[in-house]
RODO-2510 file (C-alpha; in nm, 4 decimals, decimal comma):
residues 536
     n   res          X          Y          Z
     1     x    -0,8361    -0,7581     2,3907
     2     x    -0,9399    -0,6009     2,7175
     3     x    -1,0671    -0,2453     2,7302
     4     x    -0,7476    -0,1445     2,9125
     5     x    -0,5258    -0,2818     2,6350
     6     x    -0,7352    -0,1156     2,3659
     7     x    -0,7161     0,2149     2,5519
     8     x    -0,3392     0,1891     2,5805
     9     x    -0,3042     0,1120     2,2100
    10     x    -0,5204     0,4158     2,1340
    11     x    -0,3026     0,6280     2,3602
    12     x     0,0086     0,5089     2,1773
    13     x    -0,1394     0,6030     1,8401
    14     x    -0,2352     0,9435     1,9799
    15     x     0,1130     0,9868     2,1235
    16     x     0,2672     0,8952     1,7876
    17     x     0,0486     1,1567     1,6173
    18     x     0,1571     1,4270     1,8636
    19     x     0,5234     1,3464     1,8177
    20     x     0,4952     1,3514     1,4383
    21     x     0,3080     1,6811     1,4256
    22     x     0,5085     1,8706     1,6857
    23     x     0,8639     1,7507     1,6245
    24     x     0,8108     1,6608     1,2600
    25     x     1,0816     1,5627     1,0146
    26     x     1,4268     1,7037     0,9442
    27     x     1,4745     1,8041     0,5792
    28     x     1,8112     1,8752     0,4163
    29     x     1,8557     2,1278     0,1349
    30     x     2,1666     2,2028    -0,0702
    31     x     2,1375     2,4361    -0,3691
    32     x     2,4581     2,2980    -0,5220
    33     x     2,3544     1,9335    -0,5011
    34     x     2,3946     1,7392    -0,8251
    35     x     2,0475     1,5882    -0,8047
    36     x     1,7176     1,6811    -0,6446
    37     x     1,6610     1,4135    -0,3823
    38     x     1,4009     1,3516    -0,1135
    39     x     1,5661     1,5683     0,1526
    40     x     1,5953     1,2785     0,3971
    41     x     1,9742     1,3235     0,4450
    42     x     2,2667     1,5268     0,3160
    43     x     2,3335     1,2438     0,0716
    44     x     1,9811     1,2834    -0,0658
    45     x     1,9252     1,6564    -0,0254
    46     x     1,6727     1,8793    -0,2005
    47     x     1,7965     2,1527    -0,4330
    48     x     1,5635     2,4141    -0,2801
    49     x     1,3000     2,4485    -0,0139
    50     x     0,9767     2,2720    -0,1129
    51     x     0,6864     2,4861    -0,2298
    52     x     0,4960     2,4026     0,0901
    53     x     0,6679     2,3702     0,4263
    54     x     0,5157     2,1445     0,6911
    55     x     0,4429     2,2363     1,0508
    56     x     0,6849     2,0818     1,2972
    57     x     0,9590     2,0282     1,0399
    58     x     1,3153     2,1557     1,0595
    59     x     1,4799     2,2549     0,7301
    60     x     1,8601     2,2727     0,7189
    61     x     2,0023     2,4737     0,4280
    62     x     2,3655     2,4383     0,3232
    63     x     2,5768     2,7199     0,1830
    64     x     2,4461     2,8539    -0,1459
    65     x     2,1938     3,0924    -0,2954
    66     x     1,8190     3,0575    -0,2476
    67     x     1,5271     3,2429    -0,4037
    68     x     1,3288     3,5189    -0,2283
    69     x     1,0519     3,3681    -0,0215
    70     x     0,7145     3,4368     0,1388
    71     x     0,6811     3,1999     0,4353
    72     x     0,3047     3,1552     0,4529
    73     x     0,2339     2,7985     0,5708
    74     x    -0,1009     2,7893     0,7507
    75     x    -0,0592     2,7750     1,1266
    76     x    -0,2445     2,4427     1,1341
    77     x    -0,1502     2,2601     1,4543
    78     x     0,0601     2,5561     1,5642
    79     x     0,3910     2,3704     1,5627
    80     x     0,7067     2,5698     1,4955
    81     x     0,8766     2,5534     1,1553
    82     x     1,2537     2,5990     1,1740
    83     x     1,4589     2,7118     0,8757
    84     x     1,8268     2,7078     0,9679
    85     x     2,1568     2,7641     0,7908
    86     x     2,3537     2,4455     0,8508
    87     x     2,6919     2,4811     1,0198
    88     x     2,9488     2,2409     1,1574
    89     x     2,7982     2,2907     1,5019
    90     x     2,4346     2,2558     1,3947
    91     x     2,3430     2,0537     1,0832
    92     x     2,1168     1,7700     1,1930
    93     x     2,2107     1,4173     1,0896
    94     x     2,5736     1,3383     1,0115
    95     x     2,4894     1,1156     0,7151
    96     x     2,6558     1,2668     0,4097
    97     x     2,7554     1,5868     0,5898
    98     x     3,0718     1,7634     0,4778
    99     x     3,2295     2,0606     0,6536
   100     x     3,2327     2,2540     0,3257
   101     x     2,8511     2,2506     0,3214
   102     x     2,8403     2,4985     0,6104
   103     x     3,1696     2,6865     0,6059
   104     x     3,0412     2,9850     0,4066
   105     x     2,7108     3,1691     0,3726
   106     x     2,3569     3,0816     0,2740
   107     x     2,2060     3,3704     0,0757
   108     x     1,8461     3,4611     0,0070
   109     x     1,8787     3,6622    -0,3131
   110     x     1,5833     3,8906    -0,2419
   111     x     1,3320     3,9986     0,0211
   112     x     1,1931     3,7505     0,2754
   113     x     0,8464     3,7809     0,4302
   114     x     0,6558     3,5971     0,7052
   115     x     0,2755     3,6064     0,7023
   116     x     0,1823     3,3303     0,9518
   117     x     0,2819     3,2510     1,3138
   118     x     0,5466     3,0211     1,4623
   119     x     0,8725     3,0395     1,2685
   120     x     1,2392     3,0203     1,3636
   121     x     1,4637     3,1604     1,0876
   122     x     1,8337     3,1555     1,1613
   123     x     2,1771     3,2195     1,0178
   124     x     2,1053     3,3576     0,6706
   125     x     2,2340     3,6452     0,4622
   126     x     1,9343     3,8258     0,3084
   127     x     1,9900     4,0677     0,0202
   128     x     1,7347     4,3477    -0,0128
   129     x     1,5784     4,4353    -0,3451
   130     x     1,3003     4,6183    -0,5292
   131     x     1,2859     4,9246    -0,3023
   132     x     1,0929     4,7205    -0,0447
   133     x     1,1684     4,5759     0,2988
   134     x     1,4433     4,3156     0,3205
   135     x     1,2858     4,1022     0,5964
   136     x     0,9283     4,1572     0,7116
   137     x     0,7013     3,9991     0,9743
   138     x     0,3364     4,0820     0,9147
   139     x     0,0657     4,1857     1,1684
   140     x    -0,0980     3,8452     1,2196
   141     x     0,2331     3,6790     1,3104
   142     x     0,3176     3,5557     1,6576
   143     x     0,6228     3,3685     1,7880
   144     x     0,8442     3,4491     1,4905
   145     x     1,2153     3,4605     1,5753
   146     x     1,4704     3,6150     1,3387
   147     x     1,8067     3,4956     1,4638
   148     x     2,1670     3,5641     1,3589
   149     x     2,0695     3,7204     1,0257
   150     x     2,2751     3,9460     0,8049
   151     x     2,0231     4,1883     0,6562
   152     x     2,1893     4,3744     0,3692
   153     x     1,9774     4,6413     0,2020
   154     x     2,2061     4,6195    -0,1017
   155     x     2,1960     4,9980    -0,1384
   156     x     2,3192     5,1367    -0,4706
   157     x     2,3489     5,5039    -0,5640
   158     x     2,5178     5,7134    -0,8293
   159     x     2,6531     5,9794    -0,5971
   160     x     2,3341     6,1785    -0,5432
   161     x     2,0461     5,9425    -0,6291
   162     x     1,9500     5,5950    -0,5079
   163     x     1,9321     5,3539    -0,8009
   164     x     1,8911     5,0175    -0,6249
   165     x     1,8362     4,8248    -0,3042
   166     x     1,5787     4,8073    -0,0269
   167     x     1,4159     5,0994     0,1529
   168     x     1,4001     4,9295     0,4966
   169     x     1,5916     4,6553     0,6713
   170     x     1,3473     4,4757     0,9032
   171     x     0,9740     4,5351     0,9517
   172     x     0,8337     4,3588     1,2578
   173     x     0,4654     4,3621     1,3477
   174     x     0,2441     4,1203     1,5400
   175     x     0,3139     3,9895     1,8904
   176     x     0,5768     3,7887     2,0782
   177     x     0,8221     3,8209     1,7911
   178     x     1,1992     3,8456     1,8295
   179     x     1,4881     3,9997     1,6350
   180     x     1,8154     3,8868     1,7897
   181     x     2,1908     3,8807     1,7253
   182     x     2,1534     4,0160     1,3725
   183     x     2,3235     4,2819     1,1628
   184     x     2,1100     4,5315     0,9691
   185     x     2,3042     4,7571     0,7342
   186     x     2,3444     4,9242     0,3951
   187     x     1,9829     5,0482     0,3962
   188     x     1,8446     5,3477     0,2096
   189     x     1,5948     5,4596     0,4743
   190     x     1,4963     5,2893     0,8043
   191     x     1,6870     5,0084     0,9728
   192     x     1,4097     4,8545     1,1866
   193     x     1,0392     4,9467     1,1693
   194     x     0,8226     4,8250     1,4599
   195     x     0,4485     4,8106     1,5158
   196     x     0,3325     4,5465     1,7626
   197     x     0,3343     4,4203     2,1200
   198     x     0,5583     4,2021     2,3326
   199     x     0,8454     4,2326     2,0869
   200     x     1,2083     4,1670     2,1807
   201     x     1,4951     4,3422     2,0015
   202     x     1,8239     4,2202     2,1471
   203     x     2,1904     4,1926     2,0635
   204     x     2,1646     4,3478     1,7163
   205     x     2,3904     4,5889     1,5295
   206     x     2,2321     4,8524     1,3040
   207     x     2,4650     5,0657     1,0936
   208     x     2,5433     5,2148     0,7551
   209     x     2,1987     5,3661     0,6953
   210     x     2,2140     5,6212     0,4163
   211     x     1,9224     5,8424     0,5187
   212     x     1,7214     5,8846     0,1995
   213     x     1,4325     6,0419     0,3904
   214     x     1,3173     6,4016     0,4048
   215     x     1,6346     6,5183     0,5797
   216     x     1,8570     6,3505     0,3242
   217     x     2,1323     6,4664     0,0978
   218     x     2,0760     6,1504    -0,1099
   219     x     1,7475     6,1168    -0,2937
   220     x     1,5481     5,8437    -0,4623
   221     x     1,2351     5,6268    -0,4405
   222     x     1,2779     5,5558    -0,0672
   223     x     1,2126     5,9169     0,0357
   224     x     0,9087     5,8455     0,2555
   225     x     0,9766     6,0606     0,5603
   226     x     1,2433     6,0693     0,8297
   227     x     1,5116     5,8036     0,8193
   228     x     1,5823     5,6312     1,1506
   229     x     1,7661     5,3363     1,2982
   230     x     1,4431     5,2312     1,4727
   231     x     1,1090     5,3795     1,3673
   232     x     0,7989     5,2853     1,5646
   233     x     0,4279     5,3350     1,6245
   234     x     0,1595     5,1342     1,8086
   235     x     0,4461     4,9772     2,0025
   236     x     0,3623     4,8148     2,3350
   237     x     0,5403     4,6027     2,5977
   238     x     0,8662     4,5871     2,4045
   239     x     1,2264     4,5439     2,5208
   240     x     1,5413     4,6752     2,3473
   241     x     1,8432     4,5102     2,5056
   242     x     2,2121     4,5197     2,4169
   243     x     2,1852     4,6693     2,0676
   244     x     2,4519     4,8820     1,8994
   245     x     2,3641     5,1651     1,6584
   246     x     2,6231     5,3619     1,4620
   247     x     2,6847     5,5250     1,1232
   248     x     2,3241     5,6349     1,0722
   249     x     2,2475     5,9412     0,8612
   250     x     1,9421     6,1686     0,8615
   251     x     1,7118     6,2034     1,1626
   252     x     1,7976     5,9729     1,4547
   253     x     1,8836     5,6240     1,5706
   254     x     1,5641     5,5797     1,7730
   255     x     1,2346     5,7581     1,7092
   256     x     0,9085     5,6823     1,8917
   257     x     0,5893     5,7502     1,6966
   258     x     0,7635     5,8706     1,3843
   259     x     0,4594     5,7781     1,1789
   260     x     0,0830     5,7724     1,2471
   261     x     0,1408     6,0848     1,4541
   262     x    -0,1796     6,2908     1,4634
   263     x    -0,1273     6,5972     1,6852
   264     x    -0,4954     6,6283     1,7802
   265     x    -0,5274     6,2582     1,8670
   266     x    -0,1806     6,1051     1,9081
   267     x    -0,1277     5,7313     1,9131
   268     x     0,0837     5,6307     2,2093
   269     x     0,3451     5,3666     2,2668
   270     x     0,3152     5,1919     2,6026
   271     x     0,5507     5,0198     2,8462
   272     x     0,8854     5,0194     2,6666
   273     x     1,2286     4,9412     2,8026
   274     x     1,5738     5,0308     2,6693
   275     x     1,8688     4,8757     2,8521
   276     x     2,2378     4,8248     2,7801
   277     x     2,2137     4,9832     2,4339
   278     x     2,4877     5,1871     2,2649
   279     x     2,3505     5,4619     2,0414
   280     x     2,6355     5,6483     1,8757
   281     x     2,5180     5,8790     1,5982
   282     x     2,7428     6,1790     1,5260
   283     x     2,5743     6,2425     1,1890
   284     x     2,2363     6,3503     1,3316
   285     x     2,1160     6,6456     1,5319
   286     x     1,9697     6,4291     1,8106
   287     x     2,0451     6,0602     1,8583
   288     x     1,7025     5,9552     1,9955
   289     x     1,3523     6,1006     2,0256
   290     x     1,1265     6,0044     2,3191
   291     x     0,7670     6,1240     2,2750
   292     x     0,4049     6,0006     2,2893
   293     x     0,4804     5,7157     2,5300
   294     x     0,3110     5,5953     2,8481
   295     x     0,5768     5,4201     3,0507
   296     x     0,9380     5,3971     2,9362
   297     x     1,2449     5,2739     3,1211
   298     x     1,5941     5,3858     3,0175
   299     x     1,8637     5,1957     3,2066
   300     x     2,2396     5,1774     3,1464
   301     x     2,2398     5,3056     2,7884
   302     x     2,4751     5,5358     2,5981
   303     x     2,3174     5,8214     2,3969
   304     x     2,6098     5,9848     2,2195
   305     x     2,6558     6,2109     1,9185
   306     x     2,8660     6,5223     1,8745
   307     x     2,8422     6,8481     2,0634
   308     x     2,6326     7,0951     1,8605
   309     x     2,5285     7,3495     2,1202
   310     x     2,1944     7,2247     2,2514
   311     x     2,2007     6,9315     2,0103
   312     x     2,3930     6,6068     1,9996
   313     x     2,2161     6,3957     2,2622
   314     x     1,8699     6,2779     2,3654
   315     x     1,5416     6,4575     2,2876
   316     x     1,2499     6,4223     2,5298
   317     x     0,9279     6,5626     2,3908
   318     x     0,5520     6,5661     2,3955
   319     x     0,3210     6,3515     2,6050
   320     x     0,5660     6,1379     2,8005
   321     x     0,4479     5,9760     3,1253
   322     x     0,5983     5,7339     3,3776
   323     x     0,9535     5,7643     3,2543
   324     x     1,2411     5,6071     3,4475
   325     x     1,5980     5,7014     3,3556
   326     x     1,8953     5,5704     3,5530
   327     x     2,2628     5,4918     3,4943
   328     x     2,2788     5,6312     3,1400
   329     x     2,5661     5,8130     2,9712
   330     x     2,4057     6,1020     2,7813
   331     x     2,5714     6,3845     2,5943
   332     x     2,2799     6,6166     2,6811
   333     x     1,8982     6,6262     2,6947
   334     x     1,7026     6,8618     2,4707
   335     x     1,3355     6,9288     2,5510
   336     x     1,2846     7,2488     2,3514
   337     x     1,3266     7,0873     2,0095
   338     x     1,0053     6,8828     2,0365
   339     x     0,7949     7,0906     2,2781
   340     x     0,9187     7,4471     2,2389
   341     x     0,9804     7,4666     2,6148
   342     x     1,2090     7,3315     2,8803
   343     x     1,0467     7,0834     3,1187
   344     x     1,0082     7,0330     3,4915
   345     x     1,0294     6,6560     3,4364
   346     x     0,7551     6,5814     3,6905
   347     x     0,6580     6,2846     3,4707
   348     x     0,9922     6,1153     3,5316
   349     x     1,2005     5,9523     3,8014
   350     x     1,5715     5,9582     3,7322
   351     x     1,9189     5,9739     3,8745
   352     x     2,2790     5,8555     3,8535
   353     x     2,3011     5,9600     3,4899
   354     x     2,6187     6,1115     3,3469
   355     x     2,5834     6,4187     3,1240
   356     x     2,8671     6,5740     2,9306
   357     x     2,6784     6,9026     2,8952
   358     x     2,4001     7,0602     3,0983
   359     x     2,2172     7,2765     2,8444
   360     x     1,9719     7,4003     3,1096
   361     x     1,6626     7,2343     2,9609
   362     x     1,6413     6,9207     3,1743
   363     x     1,6539     6,9620     3,5545
   364     x     1,9316     6,7431     3,6914
   365     x     1,8738     6,5367     4,0024
   366     x     2,1108     6,5494     4,2978
   367     x     2,2531     6,2127     4,1968
   368     x     2,3176     6,3039     3,8314
   369     x     2,6694     6,3940     3,7208
   370     x     2,8022     6,6490     3,4752
   371     x     3,1387     6,5195     3,3577
   372     x     3,3082     6,6658     3,0471
   373     x     3,4645     6,3309     2,9555
   374     x     3,3125     5,9960     3,0549
   375     x     3,6444     5,8244     2,9889
   376     x     3,5599     5,5894     2,7044
   377     x     3,8283     5,3282     2,6476
   378     x     3,8887     5,4385     2,2895
   379     x     3,8683     5,8087     2,3693
   380     x     3,5470     5,8753     2,1703
   381     x     3,5561     6,2531     2,1117
   382     x     3,2701     6,4907     2,1867
   383     x     3,3204     6,7298     1,8944
   384     x     3,4902     6,5556     1,6014
   385     x     3,3349     6,2079     1,6395
   386     x     3,2577     6,2006     1,2668
   387     x     3,6237     6,1266     1,2063
   388     x     3,5877     5,7850     1,3691
   389     x     3,5567     5,4972     1,1218
   390     x     3,3443     5,2018     1,2303
   391     x     3,4112     5,2072     1,6059
   392     x     3,3378     4,8782     1,7791
   393     x     3,1113     4,8375     2,0791
   394     x     3,4221     4,7798     2,2925
   395     x     3,5343     5,1348     2,2156
   396     x     3,2689     5,2536     2,4615
   397     x     3,3904     5,0578     2,7616
   398     x     3,4889     5,3007     3,0363
   399     x     3,8462     5,3321     3,1527
   400     x     3,9188     5,1916     3,4945
   401     x     3,9802     5,5503     3,6044
   402     x     3,6433     5,6825     3,4829
   403     x     3,4580     5,9073     3,7268
   404     x     3,1287     5,7197     3,6813
   405     x     3,2697     5,3746     3,7534
   406     x     3,0832     5,2292     4,0583
   407     x     2,8498     5,5334     4,0682
   408     x     2,5335     5,3752     3,9293
   409     x     2,1956     5,3283     4,0951
   410     x     2,1423     4,9755     4,2323
   411     x     1,7616     4,9661     4,2290
   412     x     1,5407     4,6659     4,1472
   413     x     1,4838     4,7636     3,7830
   414     x     1,8530     4,7946     3,6972
   415     x     1,9417     4,5145     3,4514
   416     x     2,1174     4,2331     3,6349
   417     x     2,3699     4,1873     3,3574
   418     x     2,5639     4,4185     3,1240
   419     x     2,6041     4,4417     2,7462
   420     x     2,8218     4,1282     2,7397
   421     x     2,6308     3,9272     2,9988
   422     x     2,8503     4,0104     3,2992
   423     x     2,6677     4,0230     3,6312
   424     x     2,6403     4,3687     3,7842
   425     x     2,7613     4,4071     4,1411
   426     x     2,6095     4,6032     4,4280
   427     x     2,7823     4,9215     4,3048
   428     x     2,7011     4,9148     3,9329
   429     x     2,8894     5,1211     3,6788
   430     x     2,7066     5,3888     3,4806
   431     x     2,6558     5,2810     3,1195
   432     x     2,6153     4,9398     2,9555
   433     x     2,9406     4,7764     3,0753
   434     x     3,0341     4,6423     3,4165
   435     x     3,3827     4,5973     3,5597
   436     x     3,4496     4,2869     3,7665
   437     x     3,6490     4,2747     4,0890
   438     x     3,9713     4,2179     3,8923
   439     x     3,9289     4,5471     3,7079
   440     x     3,8265     4,3828     3,3794
   441     x     3,5254     4,3889     3,1494
   442     x     3,4660     4,0412     3,0125
   443     x     3,3629     4,0847     2,6490
   444     x     3,2434     3,7279     2,6140
   445     x     3,5624     3,5794     2,4739
   446     x     3,8382     3,7405     2,6806
   447     x     3,8727     3,9852     2,9675
   448     x     3,9417     4,3381     2,8470
   449     x     4,1296     4,5595     3,0875
   450     x     4,0435     4,9172     2,9956
   451     x     4,3103     5,0854     3,2020
   452     x     4,4025     5,4503     3,1621
   453     x     4,7344     5,3591     3,0078
   454     x     4,5558     5,1689     2,7303
   455     x     4,3045     5,4426     2,6518
   456     x     4,4250     5,4998     2,2973
   457     x     4,4428     5,1338     2,2040
   458     x     4,1886     5,0210     1,9445
   459     x     4,0221     4,6965     2,0524
   460     x     3,8996     4,4729     1,7717
   461     x     3,6372     4,1990     1,8210
   462     x     3,8013     3,8665     1,8909
   463     x     3,5212     3,6542     1,7477
   464     x     3,3369     3,6832     1,4184
   465     x     2,9957     3,8456     1,4079
   466     x     2,6794     3,7584     1,2215
   467     x     2,7475     3,9976     0,9394
   468     x     2,9854     4,0958     0,6664
   469     x     3,1995     4,3449     0,8598
   470     x     3,4239     4,3024     1,1596
   471     x     3,2645     4,5842     1,3553
   472     x     2,9225     4,4552     1,4504
   473     x     3,0512     4,4070     1,8043
   474     x     2,7307     4,3281     1,9858
   475     x     2,6281     4,0453     1,7566
   476     x     2,9428     3,8432     1,8035
   477     x     2,8640     3,6478     2,1172
   478     x     2,5085     3,5168     2,0941
   479     x     2,5149     3,1481     2,0075
   480     x     2,2779     3,0022     1,7496
   481     x     2,0947     2,7125     1,9032
   482     x     1,8252     2,5830     1,6655
   483     x     1,5505     2,7816     1,8297
   484     x     1,6377     2,6901     2,1848
   485     x     1,5086     2,9325     2,4434
   486     x     1,8523     2,9656     2,5960
   487     x     2,2077     2,9961     2,4745
   488     x     2,5332     2,8854     2,6238
   489     x     2,7425     3,2009     2,5956
   490     x     2,7524     3,4881     2,8391
   491     x     2,6255     3,7375     2,5799
   492     x     2,3144     3,5357     2,5048
   493     x     2,2411     3,4398     2,8625
   494     x     2,2842     3,8032     2,9581
   495     x     2,0145     3,9144     2,7169
   496     x     1,7831     3,6532     2,8634
   497     x     1,8455     3,7885     3,2104
   498     x     1,7782     4,1377     3,0833
   499     x     1,4444     4,0317     2,9445
   500     x     1,3596     3,8671     3,2750
   501     x     1,4383     4,1912     3,4539
   502     x     1,2294     4,3936     3,2112
   503     x     0,9393     4,1509     3,2166
   504     x     0,9243     4,1357     3,5954
   505     x     0,9311     4,5133     3,6308
   506     x     0,7113     4,6313     3,3446
   507     x     0,5322     4,3562     3,1579
   508     x     0,4086     4,1324     3,4380
   509     x     0,0470     4,0702     3,5215
   510     x    -0,0825     4,0461     3,1655
   511     x    -0,3003     3,7524     3,0700
   512     x    -0,1703     3,7921     2,7149
   513     x     0,1605     3,6448     2,8274
   514     x    -0,0019     3,3045     2,8505
   515     x    -0,0188     3,3102     2,4728
   516     x     0,3599     3,3195     2,4534
   517     x     0,3916     2,9512     2,5491
   518     x     0,5165     2,7740     2,2397
   519     x     0,3151     2,4934     2,0746
   520     x     0,6064     2,2593     2,1418
   521     x     0,5868     2,3311     2,5161
   522     x     0,2104     2,2795     2,5284
   523     x     0,2282     1,9591     2,3256
   524     x     0,5153     1,8303     2,5366
   525     x     0,3018     1,8804     2,8444
   526     x     0,0174     1,6871     2,6852
   527     x     0,2574     1,4098     2,5856
   528     x     0,3997     1,3794     2,9385
   529     x     0,0496     1,3635     3,0803
   530     x    -0,0445     1,0851     2,8380
   531     x     0,2656     0,8806     2,9184
   532     x     0,2055     0,9212     3,2913
   533     x    -0,1538     0,8072     3,2508
   534     x    -0,0596     0,5213     3,0204
   535     x     0,1815     0,3644     3,2643
   536     x     0,0037     0,4554     3,5857
***
């Protein structure tokens, strides 16, 4: 054969190798199967995941119970491994598939851990155990996505003492890792613990944390310090978008540098962004603590607790620089608690925020508002909020008659979309929700008209969420798409737009971002180049 023919044959072999290593095989697993097959179809499914998973493969797991797992496959060629709960909408090949295989839940009966890069783990119910962390992503991990999980700490206590369950919900370290559209609940201590860079935390619900830390009234083996919804240190270039926090005991829902804090030589967080989050914590003194951070953006969030004099809202403390704060609904800001003094806020730019109380510690800008009642759709009270049982995210939509409707700042760093993925107009509303021109807030499944006459109506989610309760609210609208970079629903596409906004305004210009290109994308580019050359 001619040299040209031999070269083309070689190219075809090389192309075949790329396709096999990057896209790999699809393996089917069903714990209730009568026999242990090869995994090549639902008719011939495995009983459990194989001892060693292969790079590039996709593993579909049917309903059932699966053993705790350490996912530690060597990164090898860098191809993504996908482990997905099979559903009617996403289950691979049709051969042998039955609707009953994916109509329930797929449980991991104990803690799950990732120790290598490039994983997509989606749709599972993970039960915590052994006073550890229910789901953990270790420091050397990159490009690990935890998607649509139900993370249940399985907390057990005898009335005053913890006697079972996990201490923490999710631990995420490393870089370019994602926790999205998941529910984290029933945890003894911390909901989410973060230590890394270029992390994305979006569309999650964190609730029912029992607070077995140092401020606790419940005690046990998980007493390792403050208990928080999010606890962080060494955190850089990270976005929190569209998350909902409620029913959290002990210290706070969000605490920067809650560990590794050395007063003489503090370790800073850098370039963080919180947007479209709802933080509702009436059981703590302060709902969030901002300290030891260089660069933080707070846009269109709700920081809400109960009125306790100078407590009940947001705490801004030591060593904060380059802070932006616009369009937030905040009960109050306390600076004395962490610093011992009020502040002149020269480190911050801010405006168009709504405060229920001015406690004379944070200097208000001319465009800030002090309004005794923001006009939440469900009438969230300022004093007796503890009486509320599992409020949904929709309870915090503003009434059409709210004073702060259309009074937000319309600057370039304002998120382009709201909590549910609705596009903000040129006169944005304060807070995480945006009314459209018809006077509605589209919640992703139907338009909700939060008129004054309906202010006492309880709105329930109209679509099921990722977890075991009906109140996760913010997790209900992100579609699960087998690791696709985009989703088809407004909630998911909205989070993507939010990340784009955050990335363009804070995280741009870093050469490290080149590392975020997935192996599949790089290999696809190589493959296209080979095909173009082959047939040129």
